[in-house]
Structures are given as structure tokens and as C-alpha cells.
VEXDREN-2710 file (C-alpha; in Angstrom, 1 decimal):
% VEXDREN-2710
k/r/px/py/pz
1/MET/-7.6/-39.9/-62.8
2/LYS/-10.5/-40.1/-60.2
3/THR/-8.2/-41.6/-57.7
4/VAL/-5.7/-39.0/-57.8
5/LYS/-8.5/-36.6/-57.1
6/TYR/-9.9/-38.3/-54.3
7/LEU/-6.2/-38.8/-52.6
8/CYS/-5.8/-34.9/-53.1
9/ALA/-9.0/-34.3/-51.6
10/VAL/-8.3/-36.2/-48.7
11/ALA/-5.0/-35.0/-48.2
12/LEU/-6.2/-31.3/-48.2
13/LEU/-8.8/-32.3/-45.6
14/GLY/-6.2/-33.9/-43.5
15/LEU/-4.0/-30.8/-43.6
16/MET/-6.8/-28.5/-42.7
17/THR/-8.1/-30.4/-40.1
18/SER/-4.4/-30.9/-38.3
19/THR/-4.0/-27.2/-38.1
20/ALA/-7.0/-27.1/-35.7
21/THR/-4.5/-28.1/-32.8
22/ALA/-2.7/-25.0/-33.1
23/ALA/-6.2/-23.1/-32.2
24/GLU/-5.8/-20.9/-29.3
25/GLU/-6.9/-22.3/-25.9
26/SER/-9.3/-19.5/-25.5
27/PHE/-11.4/-20.6/-28.5
28/GLU/-14.7/-22.3/-27.9
29/ASN/-15.9/-25.0/-30.5
30/ARG/-19.4/-24.6/-31.6
31/TRP/-21.9/-26.4/-33.6
32/TYR/-23.9/-24.9/-36.3
33/ILE/-26.6/-25.2/-38.8
34/GLY/-27.5/-23.5/-41.8
35/ALA/-30.1/-23.5/-44.8
36/GLY/-29.8/-21.6/-48.0
37/LEU/-30.9/-20.7/-51.6
38/GLY/-29.3/-20.5/-54.9
39/ILE/-29.0/-20.9/-58.6
40/SER/-27.4/-24.1/-60.0
41/GLU/-25.5/-25.0/-63.1
42/LEU/-26.1/-28.6/-64.4
43/ASP/-24.3/-30.3/-66.8
44/PRO/-25.1/-34.1/-67.4
45/ASP/-22.8/-36.1/-69.6
46/VAL/-25.1/-36.7/-72.6
47/ARG/-22.0/-37.2/-75.2
48/LYS/-22.4/-40.7/-75.7
49/THR/-26.3/-40.7/-75.8
50/THR/-29.1/-39.2/-78.1
51/TYR/-30.2/-36.8/-75.8
52/SER/-28.9/-32.9/-75.5
53/ILE/-29.0/-30.5/-72.9
54/GLN/-32.1/-28.0/-73.3
55/ASP/-31.8/-26.0/-70.2
56/SER/-29.0/-26.5/-67.7
57/ARG/-29.8/-23.7/-65.1
58/ASP/-32.4/-24.3/-62.1
59/SER/-32.7/-23.2/-58.6
60/GLY/-31.6/-25.2/-55.6
61/TYR/-31.5/-25.3/-51.9
62/LEU/-28.5/-26.3/-49.3
63/LEU/-28.6/-27.5/-45.9
64/ASN/-25.6/-27.5/-43.4
65/LEU/-24.7/-29.0/-40.3
66/GLY/-21.0/-28.0/-38.8
67/TYR/-18.5/-27.9/-36.0
68/ASP/-15.9/-25.2/-35.6
69/LEU/-12.9/-26.9/-34.5
70/SER/-10.9/-23.5/-34.3
71/GLU/-11.1/-19.8/-35.4
72/ARG/-9.6/-21.1/-38.8
73/ILE/-11.0/-24.7/-39.3
74/SER/-14.4/-26.1/-39.6
75/ILE/-15.7/-29.6/-40.6
76/GLU/-19.2/-29.6/-42.3
77/GLY/-21.7/-32.1/-43.9
78/HIS/-24.2/-30.9/-46.3
79/TYR/-27.4/-31.9/-48.2
80/ALA/-27.9/-29.9/-51.4
81/ASP/-30.9/-30.4/-54.0
82/LEU/-29.6/-28.7/-57.1
83/GLY/-32.9/-28.8/-59.1
84/GLU/-33.1/-30.2/-62.8
85/ALA/-31.5/-30.1/-66.0
86/ALA/-34.1/-30.0/-68.7
87/ILE/-33.2/-32.6/-71.6
88/ALA/-34.2/-33.0/-75.2
89/PRO/-36.3/-34.7/-76.3
90/GLY/-38.8/-34.3/-73.4
91/GLY/-37.2/-35.1/-70.2
92/THR/-35.2/-34.1/-67.0
93/ILE/-32.4/-35.1/-64.6
94/GLY/-32.8/-34.1/-61.2
95/TYR/-29.4/-33.5/-59.0
96/GLN/-29.1/-34.4/-55.2
97/ILE/-25.9/-34.0/-53.2
98/PHE/-24.6/-35.3/-49.9
99/GLY/-21.3/-34.6/-48.5
100/VAL/-18.5/-33.9/-46.2
101/GLY/-15.7/-31.4/-46.1
102/ALA/-13.6/-29.0/-44.0
103/SER/-13.4/-25.1/-44.5
104/TYR/-10.6/-23.4/-43.8
105/TYR/-11.0/-19.2/-43.3
106/LEU/-8.2/-17.6/-44.9
107/TYR/-9.1/-14.2/-43.2
108/ASP/-11.5/-14.0/-40.3
109/LYS/-11.6/-10.3/-38.7
110/GLY/-13.5/-11.6/-35.6
111/GLU/-11.0/-14.5/-35.0
112/ASP/-14.2/-16.3/-33.5
113/HIS/-16.3/-16.3/-36.9
114/ARG/-17.7/-12.8/-36.1
115/GLY/-17.4/-9.9/-38.6
116/LEU/-16.2/-10.5/-41.9
117/GLY/-14.5/-13.9/-43.0
118/ALA/-13.6/-15.4/-46.3
119/PHE/-12.9/-19.2/-46.5
120/LEU/-12.1/-22.3/-48.9
121/LYS/-13.7/-25.5/-48.7
122/ALA/-13.0/-29.0/-50.0
123/GLY/-14.4/-32.5/-49.5
124/LEU/-16.0/-35.7/-50.5
125/GLY/-19.6/-36.5/-51.8
126/VAL/-22.2/-38.9/-53.2
127/MET/-24.2/-37.5/-56.4
128/LYS/-27.9/-39.0/-56.9
129/ASN/-29.7/-38.4/-59.9
130/ASP/-33.7/-38.7/-60.7
131/SER/-34.9/-38.8/-64.4
132/ASP/-37.4/-39.8/-66.4
133/LEU/-34.9/-40.9/-68.7
134/LYS/-32.6/-43.8/-69.5
135/PHE/-29.8/-42.1/-67.8
136/GLU/-27.2/-43.9/-65.4
137/ARG/-24.4/-42.2/-63.9
138/GLN/-21.1/-44.0/-64.1
139/ASN/-19.7/-42.8/-60.7
140/ASP/-21.6/-41.5/-57.8
141/GLY/-18.7/-40.5/-55.6
142/HIS/-16.8/-37.3/-56.2
143/ILE/-14.7/-34.5/-54.7
144/PHE/-16.1/-31.0/-54.2
145/PHE/-14.4/-27.4/-53.8
146/GLY/-15.8/-24.3/-52.8
147/ALA/-15.0/-20.6/-51.6
148/GLY/-16.8/-17.9/-50.3
149/VAL/-17.4/-14.9/-47.7
150/GLU/-19.2/-15.1/-44.4
151/TYR/-20.3/-12.2/-42.1
152/GLY/-20.9/-13.3/-38.4
153/PHE/-23.1/-11.3/-35.9
154/ASP/-22.6/-11.2/-32.2
155/ASN/-25.9/-13.2/-31.8
156/GLY/-24.6/-16.3/-33.5
157/PHE/-26.4/-15.7/-36.7
158/ALA/-24.3/-15.5/-40.0
159/LEU/-24.8/-14.6/-43.7
160/ARG/-22.8/-16.7/-46.1
161/THR/-22.5/-16.6/-49.8
162/GLU/-20.3/-19.2/-51.5
163/LEU/-19.7/-21.1/-54.7
164/SER/-19.8/-24.9/-54.8
165/LEU/-18.3/-27.1/-57.6
166/TYR/-19.6/-30.8/-57.5
167/ASP/-17.6/-33.1/-59.8
168/GLU/-17.6/-32.3/-63.4
169/ASP/-21.7/-31.9/-63.4
170/ALA/-23.0/-29.5/-61.4
171/GLN/-21.9/-26.3/-59.6
172/LEU/-23.8/-24.0/-57.3
173/LEU/-24.1/-20.4/-56.1
174/SER/-26.0/-19.8/-52.7
175/VAL/-26.8/-17.4/-49.9
176/SER/-27.1/-19.3/-46.7
177/LEU/-28.1/-18.2/-43.1
178/LEU/-26.3/-19.9/-40.4
179/LYS/-26.8/-20.2/-36.7
180/ARG/-24.1/-20.8/-34.3
181/PHE/-24.5/-22.3/-30.7
182/GLY/-22.2/-22.1/-28.0
183/GLY/-20.2/-19.9/-25.6
184/ASN/-18.6/-18.0/-28.2
185/GLU/-21.9/-16.2/-29.0
186/HIS/-21.5/-13.8/-26.2
187/LYS/-17.8/-13.9/-25.5
188/THR/-15.5/-11.2/-26.2
189/THR/-12.1/-12.6/-27.2
190/VAL/-9.6/-10.4/-25.7
191/MET/-6.9/-9.6/-28.6
192/ASP/-4.4/-6.7/-28.6
193/ASP/-2.3/-7.3/-31.9
194/ASP/-0.2/-3.9/-31.6
195/ARG/0.2/-4.7/-27.7
196/ASP/-0.5/-1.2/-26.8
197/GLY/-2.7/-2.1/-23.8
198/VAL/-5.9/-1.5/-25.9
199/VAL/-7.8/-4.5/-27.1
200/ASN/-8.8/-4.8/-30.8
201/SER/-12.1/-4.2/-30.4
202/VAL/-12.0/-0.7/-29.3
203/ASP/-8.5/0.0/-30.9
204/GLN/-9.2/2.9/-33.5
205/CYS/-5.0/2.4/-34.3
206/PRO/-4.5/-1.1/-34.6
207/MET/-1.3/-0.8/-36.1
208/THR/0.5/1.4/-33.4
209/PRO/4.4/0.9/-33.3
210/PRO/5.4/-1.0/-30.0
211/GLY/6.4/0.9/-27.1
212/LEU/4.6/4.1/-28.0
213/LYS/2.4/5.9/-25.4
214/VAL/-1.2/5.7/-26.6
215/ASP/-4.7/7.0/-25.1
216/SER/-7.7/4.9/-24.5
217/THR/-8.5/4.7/-28.1
218/GLY/-5.4/3.1/-29.1
219/CYS/-4.0/5.8/-30.9
220/GLU/-0.9/8.1/-30.2
221/PRO/-2.0/11.5/-28.2
222/ASP/-2.7/14.6/-30.5
223/GLY/-3.0/17.4/-27.9
224/ASP/-4.2/20.1/-30.2
225/ARG/-6.3/17.7/-32.5
226/ASP/-4.5/18.8/-35.8
227/GLY/-4.2/15.2/-36.9
228/VAL/-0.4/15.1/-36.5
229/VAL/0.4/13.2/-33.4
230/ASN/2.5/14.8/-30.4
231/ARG/5.7/12.6/-31.2
232/GLN/5.8/14.3/-34.5
233/ASP/4.2/17.8/-34.0
234/GLN/6.6/20.5/-33.8
235/CYS/3.8/23.0/-33.1
236/PRO/1.8/21.3/-30.0
237/THR/-0.4/24.1/-29.6
238/THR/-1.8/24.8/-33.0
239/PRO/-5.5/26.3/-32.7
240/GLN/-8.4/23.7/-33.1
241/GLY/-9.6/23.6/-36.7
242/SER/-6.2/25.0/-38.3
243/LYS/-4.8/23.6/-41.4
244/VAL/-1.4/22.3/-40.9
245/ASP/1.6/20.6/-42.8
246/ALA/3.2/17.2/-42.1
247/THR/5.0/18.7/-38.9
248/GLY/2.0/20.0/-37.2
249/CYS/2.5/23.6/-38.0
250/GLU/0.3/25.9/-39.9
251/PRO/1.6/26.9/-43.2
252/ASP/4.1/29.9/-43.7
253/GLY/4.2/30.4/-47.6
254/ASP/6.6/33.7/-47.6
255/GLN/8.7/32.1/-44.3
256/ASP/8.1/35.4/-42.9
257/GLY/7.5/33.7/-39.2
258/VAL/3.8/34.6/-39.5
259/VAL/1.6/31.9/-40.6
260/ASP/-0.5/32.6/-43.6
261/SER/-3.9/32.4/-41.4
262/ARG/-3.0/35.7/-40.0
263/ASP/-0.4/37.0/-42.3
264/SER/-1.9/40.1/-44.3
265/CYS/0.8/40.1/-46.8
266/LEU/1.3/36.5/-47.9
267/ASN/4.2/37.4/-50.3
268/THR/6.7/39.4/-48.3
269/PRO/10.2/39.3/-49.8
270/LEU/12.3/36.9/-48.2
271/GLY/14.4/38.3/-45.4
272/ALA/12.2/41.5/-45.1
273/ALA/11.8/43.1/-41.6
274/ILE/8.1/42.7/-40.8
275/ASP/5.5/43.6/-38.4
276/ALA/2.9/41.5/-36.6
277/THR/0.7/41.3/-39.5
278/GLY/3.4/39.7/-41.8
279/CYS/3.5/42.9/-43.7
280/ALA/7.1/44.2/-44.3
281/LEU/7.9/47.6/-42.7
282/ASP/8.1/50.8/-44.3
283/ARG/8.6/53.0/-40.8
284/ASP/9.0/56.3/-43.1
285/ASN/6.0/55.5/-45.2
286/ASP/7.9/56.4/-48.4
287/GLY/6.9/53.4/-50.4
288/ILE/10.0/51.8/-50.2
289/LEU/10.3/48.7/-47.8
290/ASP/12.9/49.1/-45.0
291/SER/14.9/46.1/-46.2
292/GLN/15.7/48.0/-49.4
293/ASP/15.6/51.5/-48.3
294/LYS/18.9/53.4/-48.1
295/CYS/17.6/56.6/-46.7
296/LEU/15.1/55.3/-43.6
297/ASN/14.3/58.6/-42.7
298/SER/12.7/60.4/-45.6
299/ALA/10.5/63.2/-44.6
300/ALA/6.8/62.3/-44.8
301/ASP/6.1/64.1/-48.1
302/ALA/9.5/63.5/-49.9
303/MET/9.3/61.9/-53.6
304/VAL/11.9/59.1/-53.3
305/ASP/13.7/56.9/-56.1
306/ASN/13.7/53.1/-55.9
307/THR/16.4/53.3/-52.9
308/GLY/14.1/55.4/-50.7
309/CYS/16.4/58.5/-51.3
310/VAL/14.8/61.9/-52.2
311/LEU/14.2/61.7/-56.1
312/ALA/16.9/64.0/-57.6
313/ALA/15.9/66.9/-60.2
314/VAL/18.3/65.5/-62.9
315/THR/18.6/61.6/-62.8
316/ILE/21.2/59.7/-65.4
317/LEU/19.3/56.5/-66.6
318/LYS/22.4/54.3/-65.9
319/GLY/22.3/50.9/-68.0
320/VAL/20.2/52.4/-70.9
321/GLN/22.2/51.9/-74.2
322/PHE/21.3/52.0/-77.8
323/GLU/22.7/49.8/-80.9
324/SER/25.6/51.7/-82.5
325/SER/24.5/54.5/-84.5
326/SER/20.7/53.9/-83.8
327/ALA/17.7/54.5/-81.6
328/GLU/17.1/50.8/-81.2
329/LEU/17.2/50.2/-77.4
330/LYS/19.3/47.1/-76.0
331/ASP/17.4/44.3/-74.3
332/GLN/19.3/45.2/-71.3
333/SER/18.1/48.9/-71.3
334/LYS/14.9/47.7/-71.4
335/ARG/15.3/46.0/-68.0
336/ALA/16.9/49.1/-66.5
337/LEU/13.8/51.0/-67.4
338/ASP/11.6/49.0/-65.5
339/LYS/12.9/50.9/-62.4
340/VAL/12.0/54.3/-64.3
341/VAL/8.5/52.8/-64.7
342/ASP/8.3/52.0/-60.8
343/ILE/9.0/55.8/-60.1
344/LEU/7.0/57.4/-62.8
345/LYS/4.0/55.3/-61.5
346/ARG/4.3/55.9/-57.9
347/TYR/4.4/59.7/-58.6
348/PRO/1.9/60.3/-61.4
349/GLN/1.6/64.0/-60.5
350/ILE/5.2/64.9/-61.9
351/VAL/5.8/66.0/-65.5
352/VAL/9.6/64.9/-66.8
353/GLU/11.5/65.3/-69.6
354/VAL/13.6/62.4/-71.1
355/ALA/16.5/63.9/-72.6
356/GLY/18.9/62.4/-74.9
357/TYR/22.7/63.2/-75.3
358/THR/25.5/62.1/-77.6
359/ASP/29.2/62.7/-77.9
360/SER/30.8/65.3/-79.9
361/GLN/31.9/63.2/-82.6
362/GLY/30.3/63.8/-86.1
363/ALA/27.8/66.3/-87.3
364/ARG/26.2/68.3/-84.7
365/ASP/23.0/68.2/-86.4
366/ASP/23.0/64.5/-87.0
367/ASN/24.0/64.0/-83.3
368/GLU/21.1/66.0/-82.2
369/GLN/18.8/64.2/-84.3
370/LEU/20.0/60.9/-83.2
371/SER/19.7/62.0/-79.7
372/GLU/16.0/63.0/-80.0
373/ARG/15.1/59.7/-81.5
374/ARG/16.9/57.8/-78.8
375/ALA/14.9/60.1/-76.2
376/LYS/11.6/59.2/-78.0
377/ALA/12.4/55.6/-78.1
378/VAL/12.7/55.7/-74.4
379/VAL/9.6/57.4/-73.9
380/SER/7.7/54.7/-76.6
381/HIS/9.1/52.2/-74.2
382/LEU/7.5/53.6/-71.1
383/LEU/4.3/54.4/-72.7
384/SER/4.3/50.5/-73.4
385/MET/4.9/49.8/-69.8
386/GLY/1.8/52.1/-68.8
387/VAL/3.3/55.1/-67.9
388/ASN/1.0/58.1/-68.6
389/GLY/2.1/60.0/-71.9
390/ARG/1.0/63.3/-70.8
391/SER/3.6/63.3/-68.1
392/MET/6.5/63.0/-70.4
393/ILE/8.2/64.9/-73.3
394/ALA/11.1/63.8/-75.3
395/ARG/14.0/66.0/-76.2
396/GLY/17.2/65.5/-77.9
397/TYR/20.5/67.7/-76.9
398/GLY/23.3/66.2/-79.2
399/PRO/26.4/66.9/-77.6
400/ALA/25.4/69.7/-75.5
401/HIS/26.1/69.5/-71.8
402/PRO/28.7/67.1/-71.5
403/VAL/29.4/65.2/-68.1
404/ALA/33.1/64.0/-69.1
405/ASP/36.0/64.5/-71.5
406/ASN/35.1/64.0/-75.3
407/ASP/38.6/63.6/-76.0
408/THR/38.8/59.8/-74.4
409/ALA/36.9/57.0/-75.3
410/ALA/35.7/56.7/-71.6
411/GLY/34.5/60.3/-71.7
412/ARG/32.7/59.7/-74.9
413/ALA/30.9/56.7/-73.4
414/GLU/29.8/58.8/-70.2
415/ASN/28.3/61.4/-72.7
416/ARG/26.1/59.2/-74.8
417/ARG/23.6/59.1/-72.1
418/VAL/19.7/59.5/-71.5
419/GLU/18.6/61.8/-68.6
420/LEU/15.5/62.0/-66.6
421/HIS/14.6/66.0/-65.7
422/ILE/11.6/67.1/-63.4
423/LEU/10.2/69.6/-65.0
424/ALA/6.8/70.1/-62.9
425/TYR/4.5/68.8/-60.0
426/LEU/0.9/68.8/-60.5
427/GLN/-2.0/69.2/-58.0
428/SER/-2.6/65.7/-56.8
429/SER/-4.9/64.4/-54.0
430/GLY/-1.7/61.7/-53.1
431/GLY/1.7/60.9/-54.1
432/ARG/1.7/57.3/-53.6
END
């Protein structure tokens, strides 16, 4: 099993060092030295002895001498004193390590061991023990593995944290200070990964797609500085500081053509004609938007219905229906009364009569009572919708004042109706 481990370690070292020939010619090899402190975990094999491990943890130190073959590969020799393991009864076993190995940098931001890097390490070593007990190692030779992270500074110094596993007996977690010597200490490697003409060291947009025009920072131009590059910006002159969407344009929530930051009416109905402030037009100032106004030239003080036309003294409330021989409003009738609510709230100074009518079938007294109950049901619903009760009265007229022929079914249906009669106009400071 030991032979297999050695062969694997040698093969791994050969593979790692062979990749050094693929290094860029611009890379300059450098020697480095290092020293560090750490915490060791020691596990001597006492299974076939009368001893037991009392304390396996101690402090240790590490010395390194290395050589950078390329931006990815370094070879390194080391000496480590791992401290001592306390053995019961009364004794210690000390550990000293000599070894040589290779490091492979999986990630090296600076590409010449500057900046942040992460590495794996493997190699061969010899372990020596000092003990005041009768303790002998069966095999001093071993393979070791390690992994760590390193941050290199422009002046050649570097901080390294690594975990090293030595044979089956010991491991060391250390923090080291390294110093590299050579030309790369002051050299700037000119790299331009996205090939935009701006080197990596100053490129703030290192993943720019090939062929795109960029500015001196390596980023696509953004003329109005809204965070959307000109190539994707449909509104390239947005005022600085404005909030924009993915197209580079300011939001326009109601889609009226006036952006929200300048829109005084953020919920304008879709398709309505608007002014420069984003508000729907009401040129005759009657409270009905032009887009819904059928009488666009109403007099200045005219009271209008929901179509913008002068409010009639008598209005048949179309769509208001009841259950058969009942004063219970049908659901669609309540929706039809919403229009009446709008009018009565717009003009709180008017007093109206809600008049109920029936056809001529049945006893007149019964019809008059039914029509009054229906008129009261309408008033009750309007009250529930917030209309002032003092501006409404309910009255039932039964079959009086027919508007159609009671001899036909269609005529009788027209006669079963509710009307709104304007009775009076109260004094008010404003009608709208």
C-alpha cells in the first residue's frame, strides 16, 4: 500500500511539473522563501504498545524554500517542527518533517502570484521523531498532501494559509509570510482577456462580448449614465439620476406617454387624451373626461350626467330590475345604480325623488305599495353607497304615467321602471 502511495505521489508531481512547459514566455521564474506558525494535530501509532495519547495538539512552525516554474506551478522544499504529542504514562513524542513537493495553483487572479490564489500541493517527505519513550517509527518516508489560499502583494510579499497532511501521523494548519525575489515583483503583465483593448488591471467590465465598442474603463458607453449601455438604451438622453427600466427609459405606469416622474395623474385611463402633465383632458370642465364626454361643449355651470350631457329633470334608470313581485334588487341592478351614485355625489346640492312604477296588471293598491317598496329599496342601496339621505325621497306611483302600451308584454316591461326626478337645487358653493 505504501508503494502505491509513493507511485501516485511521484506521478502527480510529474504531471504538475510537466505543465510548466506550457507557461507563457512572458512569465519570469522567481525564488521565494517563507516562514509560518501553526497548530498541529499529532497521532502517533501506540496501538501495539502500553502507551496512550494524552494530548495530541501542539503548536508548530514551518520554513519554506520554493521556485515558481510558471504562473500555475511551483516546486517547494520545506522543514516543519510540529511540536510534541503528550503520551501517558509520562512522556512525549516530537515531530520534525523534511520534504519536497509541487504546488498547483487552481486559481490565480494576478496570474503572476499577485492577488488572490488557491492551490493544491503534493510531495514526498521524511518524518523524524524525538521521544523520551521507547518509541520507534516503522517507516520514516511518507507522502504528503496540502491545500491552501494565498494573497500576493505587488512588493513580492504574500500571506498564505494552508493545511498539510503528513503521512497518517500528523497534520499542520499554518499561516505563513512569503517573499518572492525577481523581475515579476515590479512587472505588470499585460493581459486583456475579453480582447477589448483595455488590459485586465484597469478593465472594470472584464466580460465584454467581443467586437463591442468600449470606453477607457473597458465598459460599453452609457451616455446618460442610467446604468443601461447605449447599445440597449431606447432612451439615451434620460436625465441623470432618473430611475429607469431595462430599456433605459423612465417608467410610465399608466402608458399615457408621460413618464411617472413628470406625471401628475398616475392612473389616467388607457387611451384618454392628456395634457402635458399626464392628466386626462376635460376641456369643458364638467367633471367628465373628454374621452368619455359625448357633449364636449357643455355650459360652464351645467350639471351633466355620466356621458357629459346636461342632466335631464327626469331620468329613467335603465337596467334597474327586481325579482318577480318583489322589492329585492337583482345583482345587475346594483351595478347599474353605480352610475347614479356618481351623479348624486358629484352634485350634492340637488334633491331627487326616486319614483317607482308598475304595469297595470293586478290591483292598483297592491301595485302602488309594490312600487313604493321598490323605490325605497333603491334609496336604501344608494344610502349604502354613501349618498346623502337628506337629498333623496322615495315614492311609489303604481301603474300611473305609463310610458308604453300595457296591452303588450314589451310595453308592460317598459312600464315597470324606476325614475330619478330632480325636485330642487340647494344653495352650494360648488357643484363639482
